C-alpha positions as CSV (number, residue, x, y, z in Angstrom):
1,X,-108.0,-12.9,-60.5
2,X,-104.9,-14.7,-61.5
3,X,-102.2,-15.1,-58.7
4,X,-98.7,-16.6,-59.5
5,X,-95.5,-17.3,-57.5
6,X,-92.0,-16.6,-59.0
7,X,-88.8,-17.7,-57.8
8,X,-86.2,-15.0,-58.8
9,X,-82.8,-14.0,-58.0
10,X,-83.5,-10.3,-57.6
11,X,-86.5,-7.9,-57.9
12,X,-85.6,-6.7,-61.2
13,X,-86.0,-10.0,-62.6
14,X,-89.5,-10.6,-60.7
15,X,-90.7,-7.4,-62.3
16,X,-89.8,-8.5,-65.6
17,X,-91.4,-12.0,-65.3
18,X,-94.6,-10.4,-64.0
19,X,-95.0,-8.1,-66.9
20,X,-94.2,-10.8,-69.4
21,X,-96.6,-13.4,-67.9
22,X,-99.1,-11.3,-65.9
23,X,-99.3,-7.9,-67.9
24,X,-98.3,-4.2,-66.8
25,X,-101.3,-4.3,-64.3
26,X,-99.9,-7.1,-62.2
27,X,-99.1,-6.2,-58.5
28,X,-96.9,-7.7,-55.8
29,X,-98.9,-9.2,-53.0
30,X,-95.7,-10.5,-50.9
31,X,-92.0,-11.0,-51.3
32,X,-89.4,-13.1,-49.0
33,X,-85.9,-14.3,-49.1
34,X,-85.6,-18.2,-49.1
35,X,-82.8,-20.6,-48.9
36,X,-83.0,-24.1,-49.9
37,X,-82.9,-26.7,-47.0
38,X,-79.7,-28.7,-46.0
39,X,-76.2,-28.1,-46.1
40,X,-75.7,-27.7,-50.0
41,X,-78.7,-25.3,-49.8
42,X,-76.7,-23.0,-47.5
43,X,-73.9,-22.7,-50.1
44,X,-76.6,-21.4,-52.8
45,X,-77.5,-17.9,-53.3
46,X,-80.5,-16.7,-51.6
47,X,-83.5,-16.2,-53.8
48,X,-86.8,-14.4,-53.7
49,X,-90.2,-15.7,-53.6
50,X,-92.4,-13.0,-55.0
51,X,-96.2,-13.6,-55.2
52,X,-97.9,-11.4,-57.6
53,X,-101.5,-11.0,-59.1
54,X,-103.5,-9.4,-61.9
55,X,-107.2,-8.8,-62.3
56,X,-108.0,-10.5,-65.6
57,X,-111.3,-8.9,-65.9
58,X,-109.9,-5.2,-65.6
59,X,-111.3,-3.0,-68.5
60,X,-108.7,-2.1,-71.0
61,X,-107.8,1.5,-71.5
62,X,-109.2,3.4,-74.7
63,X,-107.0,6.0,-76.2
64,X,-108.2,9.6,-75.6
65,X,-108.1,12.9,-77.6
66,X,-105.8,14.1,-75.1
67,X,-103.3,11.0,-75.7
68,X,-103.4,12.0,-79.6
69,X,-102.6,15.6,-78.8
70,X,-99.8,14.6,-76.5
71,X,-98.5,12.5,-79.3
72,X,-98.5,15.0,-82.0
73,X,-96.9,17.7,-79.8
74,X,-94.0,15.0,-79.0
75,X,-93.5,14.2,-82.6
76,X,-93.4,17.9,-83.7
77,X,-90.8,18.6,-80.9
78,X,-88.6,15.4,-82.0
79,X,-88.8,16.7,-85.6
80,X,-87.4,20.2,-84.3
81,X,-84.7,18.4,-82.2
82,X,-83.5,16.5,-85.1
83,X,-83.1,19.3,-87.4
84,X,-81.2,21.4,-84.7
85,X,-78.9,18.4,-84.0
86,X,-78.3,18.0,-87.8
87,X,-76.9,21.5,-87.9
88,X,-74.9,21.2,-84.7
89,X,-73.5,17.8,-85.9
90,X,-72.5,19.4,-89.3
91,X,-70.8,22.2,-87.4
92,X,-68.9,19.8,-85.1
93,X,-67.7,17.8,-87.9
94,X,-66.3,20.8,-89.7
95,X,-64.7,22.0,-86.5
96,X,-63.1,18.6,-85.7
97,X,-62.0,18.4,-89.2
98,X,-60.1,21.8,-89.2
99,X,-58.4,20.8,-86.0
100,X,-57.3,17.6,-86.9
101,X,-55.7,18.7,-90.0
102,X,-54.1,21.5,-88.1
103,X,-52.8,19.0,-85.3
104,X,-51.5,16.5,-87.9
105,X,-49.6,19.3,-89.8
106,X,-48.1,20.5,-86.7
107,X,-47.1,17.3,-85.0
108,X,-47.1,14.0,-87.1
109,X,-48.7,12.1,-90.1
110,X,-51.9,10.2,-90.3
111,X,-50.5,7.0,-89.4
112,X,-48.8,8.1,-86.1
113,X,-52.2,9.8,-85.2
114,X,-54.3,6.8,-85.6
115,X,-51.7,4.6,-83.6
116,X,-51.8,7.0,-80.7
117,X,-55.5,7.2,-80.4
118,X,-55.8,3.3,-80.5
119,X,-53.2,3.2,-77.6
120,X,-54.9,5.6,-75.4
121,X,-58.3,3.7,-76.2
122,X,-56.7,0.3,-75.4
123,X,-55.1,1.6,-72.0
124,X,-58.7,3.2,-71.0
125,X,-60.3,0.0,-71.7
126,X,-57.7,-2.1,-69.7
127,X,-57.7,0.4,-66.8
128,X,-61.6,0.1,-66.7
129,X,-61.6,-3.7,-66.5
130,X,-59.0,-3.9,-63.9
131,X,-60.9,-1.6,-61.6
132,X,-64.1,-3.6,-62.3
133,X,-62.3,-6.9,-61.5
134,X,-60.9,-5.5,-58.3
135,X,-64.4,-4.1,-57.1
136,X,-66.4,-7.3,-58.0
137,X,-66.0,-10.2,-55.2
138,X,-64.8,-13.5,-56.9
139,X,-66.8,-16.6,-56.8
140,X,-64.5,-18.0,-54.2
141,X,-65.1,-15.0,-52.1
142,X,-68.8,-15.5,-52.4
143,X,-68.5,-19.1,-51.4
144,X,-66.5,-18.4,-48.5
145,X,-68.9,-15.9,-47.3
146,X,-71.8,-18.1,-47.5
147,X,-69.7,-20.7,-45.6
148,X,-69.0,-18.3,-42.7
149,X,-72.9,-17.6,-42.5
150,X,-73.4,-21.5,-42.3
151,X,-71.1,-21.8,-39.3
152,X,-72.8,-18.8,-37.6
153,X,-76.1,-20.6,-38.2
154,X,-74.6,-23.5,-36.2
155,X,-73.9,-21.4,-33.3
156,X,-70.3,-21.9,-33.5
157,X,-68.2,-19.2,-31.5
158,X,-66.2,-16.7,-33.6
159,X,-62.8,-17.6,-32.2
160,X,-63.3,-21.2,-33.1
161,X,-64.8,-20.3,-36.4
162,X,-61.6,-18.6,-37.3
163,X,-59.7,-21.7,-36.3
164,X,-61.8,-23.8,-38.9
165,X,-61.3,-21.3,-41.8
166,X,-57.4,-21.4,-41.0
167,X,-57.4,-25.0,-41.6
168,X,-59.5,-25.1,-44.9
169,X,-57.5,-24.3,-48.0
170,X,-58.7,-22.7,-51.2
171,X,-60.6,-25.1,-53.4
172,X,-61.1,-27.8,-50.9
173,X,-64.2,-29.7,-50.2
174,X,-65.6,-27.7,-47.2
175,X,-68.3,-30.0,-46.1
176,X,-65.5,-32.8,-46.1
177,X,-62.9,-30.8,-44.4
178,X,-65.3,-29.4,-41.7
179,X,-66.1,-32.9,-40.5
180,X,-62.7,-33.8,-40.4
181,X,-61.7,-30.6,-38.3
182,X,-64.7,-31.3,-35.9
183,X,-63.5,-34.8,-35.3
184,X,-59.9,-33.4,-34.3
185,X,-61.5,-30.7,-32.0
186,X,-64.0,-33.0,-30.3
187,X,-62.2,-34.6,-27.5
188,X,-64.2,-37.4,-25.8
189,X,-63.1,-40.1,-23.3
190,X,-64.8,-42.8,-21.0
191,X,-63.7,-42.5,-17.5
192,X,-63.1,-45.4,-15.3
193,X,-65.9,-44.6,-12.9
194,X,-63.9,-45.5,-10.0
195,X,-62.7,-43.9,-6.8
196,X,-63.9,-40.2,-5.9
197,X,-65.8,-38.3,-8.7
198,X,-66.5,-34.6,-7.7
199,X,-68.8,-32.6,-10.1
200,X,-68.4,-28.8,-9.9
201,X,-70.0,-25.8,-11.9
202,X,-72.2,-22.9,-11.8
203,X,-75.8,-22.7,-10.5
204,X,-78.5,-24.1,-12.8
205,X,-76.7,-26.4,-14.8
206,X,-77.9,-29.5,-13.4
207,X,-75.2,-31.1,-11.1
208,X,-77.4,-32.6,-8.3
209,X,-79.8,-34.3,-11.3
210,X,-76.5,-35.5,-13.0
211,X,-75.1,-36.9,-9.8
212,X,-78.5,-38.6,-9.4
213,X,-78.4,-40.0,-12.9
214,X,-74.7,-41.2,-12.2
215,X,-75.7,-42.9,-8.9
216,X,-78.5,-44.7,-10.8
217,X,-76.4,-45.7,-13.7
218,X,-73.4,-46.9,-11.6
219,X,-75.5,-48.9,-9.1
220,X,-78.2,-50.3,-11.1
221,X,-76.6,-50.8,-14.6
222,X,-72.9,-51.2,-13.9
223,X,-73.7,-53.0,-10.4
224,X,-71.0,-50.8,-8.7
225,X,-71.2,-50.2,-4.8
226,X,-71.9,-46.3,-4.9
227,X,-71.7,-43.8,-2.1
228,X,-73.2,-40.2,-2.3
229,X,-71.9,-37.1,-0.5
230,X,-73.1,-33.7,-0.6
231,X,-71.8,-30.2,0.5
232,X,-74.6,-28.2,-1.2
233,X,-76.2,-27.2,1.9
234,X,-77.0,-23.7,0.6
235,X,-79.8,-24.7,-2.0
236,X,-83.1,-25.2,-0.5
237,X,-84.1,-28.9,-0.9
238,X,-80.7,-30.1,-2.5
239,X,-80.0,-32.3,0.5
240,X,-83.6,-33.9,0.7
241,X,-83.5,-34.6,-2.9
242,X,-80.3,-36.6,-3.0
243,X,-81.1,-38.2,0.5
244,X,-84.5,-39.5,-1.1
245,X,-82.9,-40.6,-4.1
246,X,-80.1,-42.5,-2.1
247,X,-82.7,-44.4,-0.2
248,X,-84.6,-45.3,-3.3
249,X,-81.7,-47.0,-4.8
250,X,-80.4,-48.3,-1.4
251,X,-77.0,-46.4,-1.4
252,X,-75.1,-44.7,1.6
253,X,-75.6,-40.9,1.8
254,X,-73.6,-38.2,3.7
255,X,-74.0,-34.4,4.4
256,X,-70.7,-32.6,4.7
257,X,-70.9,-29.0,6.5
258,X,-67.2,-28.2,7.0
259,X,-64.0,-29.3,5.3
260,X,-63.0,-31.2,8.3
261,X,-66.1,-33.4,7.9
262,X,-65.0,-34.5,4.4
263,X,-62.3,-37.1,5.9
264,X,-64.8,-38.8,8.0
265,X,-67.4,-39.1,5.5
266,X,-64.9,-40.4,2.9
267,X,-63.7,-43.1,5.5
268,X,-67.2,-44.3,6.1
269,X,-67.6,-45.1,2.6
270,X,-64.2,-46.8,2.0
271,X,-65.9,-50.0,0.9
272,X,-67.5,-48.3,-1.9
273,X,-66.3,-48.7,-5.5
274,X,-67.2,-45.1,-6.4
275,X,-68.0,-42.0,-4.3
276,X,-70.2,-39.2,-6.0
277,X,-69.6,-35.9,-4.4
278,X,-72.0,-33.1,-5.2
279,X,-70.9,-29.3,-4.6
280,X,-72.5,-26.2,-4.2
281,X,-73.0,-24.1,-7.5
282,X,-70.8,-21.0,-7.4
283,X,-70.6,-17.9,-9.8
284,X,-67.3,-18.3,-11.8
285,X,-66.6,-14.5,-11.2
286,X,-66.7,-14.9,-7.3
287,X,-63.2,-15.9,-6.2
288,X,-63.9,-16.1,-2.5
289,X,-66.6,-18.7,-3.2
290,X,-64.5,-20.5,-5.5
291,X,-61.8,-20.7,-2.8
292,X,-64.2,-21.8,-0.2
293,X,-65.3,-24.8,-2.6
294,X,-61.9,-25.6,-3.3
295,X,-61.0,-26.0,0.7
296,X,-63.5,-29.0,0.4
297,X,-62.1,-30.6,-2.8
298,X,-58.6,-30.3,-1.4
299,X,-59.2,-32.7,1.5
300,X,-60.0,-35.4,-1.0
301,X,-56.6,-36.8,-2.0
302,X,-57.5,-38.9,-5.1
303,X,-60.2,-37.7,-7.2
304,X,-61.6,-37.1,-10.6
305,X,-63.0,-33.6,-10.8
306,X,-65.8,-33.0,-13.7
307,X,-66.8,-29.5,-14.5
308,X,-70.5,-29.6,-15.6
309,X,-71.7,-26.9,-17.9
310,X,-74.7,-26.1,-19.7
311,X,-75.2,-26.7,-23.6
312,X,-77.3,-23.5,-23.5
313,X,-74.7,-21.3,-22.0
314,X,-74.2,-18.1,-24.1
315,X,-70.8,-18.1,-26.0
316,X,-69.5,-15.0,-24.0
317,X,-70.3,-16.9,-20.6
318,X,-68.3,-20.1,-21.8
319,X,-64.9,-18.7,-21.4
320,X,-65.5,-17.0,-18.2
321,X,-67.0,-20.2,-16.6
322,X,-63.9,-22.4,-17.8
323,X,-61.3,-19.7,-16.6
324,X,-63.1,-19.2,-13.3
325,X,-63.2,-23.0,-12.5
326,X,-59.7,-23.7,-13.6
327,X,-58.3,-23.3,-10.0
328,X,-60.3,-26.3,-9.1
329,X,-58.3,-28.5,-11.6
330,X,-61.2,-30.1,-13.3
331,X,-59.9,-32.8,-15.7
332,X,-63.2,-33.7,-17.7
333,X,-66.4,-32.1,-18.9
334,X,-70.1,-33.2,-18.4
335,X,-72.3,-31.2,-20.9
336,X,-75.8,-31.1,-19.9
337,X,-79.3,-30.0,-21.2
338,X,-78.6,-30.9,-24.9
339,X,-82.5,-31.5,-24.9
340,X,-83.2,-27.8,-24.3
341,X,-81.4,-26.4,-27.5
342,X,-81.7,-26.9,-31.2
343,X,-78.1,-26.1,-32.1
344,X,-75.0,-27.4,-30.6
345,X,-72.0,-25.2,-31.7
346,X,-71.6,-24.5,-27.9
347,X,-70.4,-28.2,-27.3
348,X,-67.4,-27.4,-29.8
349,X,-66.6,-24.0,-28.1
350,X,-66.6,-25.6,-24.7
351,X,-64.2,-28.4,-25.5
352,X,-62.0,-26.3,-27.8
353,X,-61.5,-23.5,-25.3
354,X,-60.9,-25.8,-22.1
355,X,-58.8,-28.1,-23.9
356,X,-60.6,-31.1,-21.9
357,X,-62.3,-34.2,-22.9
358,X,-66.0,-34.8,-22.7
359,X,-66.9,-37.6,-20.5
360,X,-70.7,-37.6,-20.1
361,X,-73.6,-35.8,-21.8
362,X,-77.2,-35.5,-20.6
363,X,-80.1,-35.5,-23.0
364,X,-83.2,-35.0,-20.8
365,X,-84.8,-35.2,-17.3
366,X,-85.4,-38.9,-16.9
367,X,-83.0,-40.4,-13.9
368,X,-81.0,-42.5,-14.3
369,X,-81.7,-43.1,-18.5
370,X,-80.8,-39.5,-19.8
371,X,-76.9,-39.6,-19.4
372,X,-74.4,-41.5,-21.4
373,X,-70.9,-41.3,-22.7
374,X,-70.6,-39.4,-25.9
375,X,-70.0,-40.7,-29.3
376,X,-67.6,-38.6,-31.2
377,X,-69.4,-39.1,-34.8
378,X,-72.8,-38.5,-33.0
379,X,-71.5,-35.1,-31.7
380,X,-70.3,-34.2,-35.2
381,X,-73.6,-34.8,-36.6
382,X,-75.5,-32.9,-33.8
383,X,-73.2,-29.8,-34.3
384,X,-73.7,-29.8,-38.3
385,X,-77.4,-30.2,-37.7
386,X,-77.9,-33.5,-39.3
387,X,-79.1,-35.1,-36.0
388,X,-80.9,-33.8,-33.0
389,X,-81.7,-34.9,-29.4
390,X,-85.5,-34.3,-29.4
C-alpha cells in the first residue's frame, strides 16, 4: 500500500493530484484544514492537508465482452446522432440564410448589420465582466477578512476591533500599524505607593492575594512601613489569612466592621508610609452592596482606589464590571491571573473601555513575587501572542 500526503488549496486539486500520482483507485484517508504558524501565516489562505492511499497490488481490470458490446452500441448511437445533426445543421443554415437576406433587404446593408452585431456582442461581454468583478471579492477584501479573523483569535473585543480597523488605511502594513495602535491604547503608569491604597473589585479576582503581594513587595523589597486594614468580614477565612500574613512580615493589621471604625484604624497607622485596604467582593450589578462599600471608602479622605479585575473575565462582563464600580471613583487598574489564560486580548478591552491606567499585573500565586508594574512593550507582545506568562 502506498500512502501520501498532499497540501492543496481545495479538494478538486487534491483529487487531480491523487489520480496523477496514485492512480484512479486512490482513496482519501483523512483531510483537515491547516494554517501556517505565526503572524504571517494568519494572513495566508487556509489550505487542506489530504492523506490518500492506494493498494499497489490491486489486480488490473480485464476488458469483458460486455464492455465491447457497450462500446459498439455507443458507437452506433453516436453515428446516428452525427447523421441527424448534419441534417438539422443544413436546415438551420438555410433558414438563417433566408432570414438574413430578408432582414438585410428590409432594414440595412451588410456593413451596418455586422457593426450592429459586433456592438451587441461587445456590450454583452462588458456587462458580464462587470458583474463578475462585482461578485468576486478583491484581494484587499480577502486580506482584510483574514486580518479580522486574526484579531478575533487574539480574543480582542468586537468594539475594540472596530476601533483598530478604523485606524488602519488600505495598503498599510497592518502588522506594524497594529503594534502602533496597541501602544496608544495601552495606558500604564507606576503609582507613588504612598498614602492609602484601596483595592475594590468583584468576587474571585484575587484582591486579598494581591493585597498580600503588595504588602510583601512594599515592606520587604521597597523597605516601606506598611499597614493592613480589611473590611472583608463576609468571606470565611479572609480576615485570618491577612492577619497571619501581617504577623509573618511584622506589619500592623486592623479589622474594620463599620464605617465609623475606619477613622480610628487610619489614625492608629498614621506613622505608616502606605496603608493597604482590602474590601469585600461585590457584584457590580448589586447597587445596594456597592453603596454599602462606598460608605466605607468615603471615610478615607485621601486615597488611591484600584479596581482589581481578572484577565480571564469574559468580554461581555468587562463593561458591566467597569460601569458597576464607576461610582467608587477608581483611578487605576490591577489586572490579575495572567497565568491562567493563553490569550490576553482582554487586557486591551479593560484599559480601553475604562480609559484608566494599568498600575499592576499579577502573574501567579507566589507571594510576594508574582506582582509587578507592567511594561507597555511586554503587554503588546503578550496581546499579539509573541510572548506568554507561562
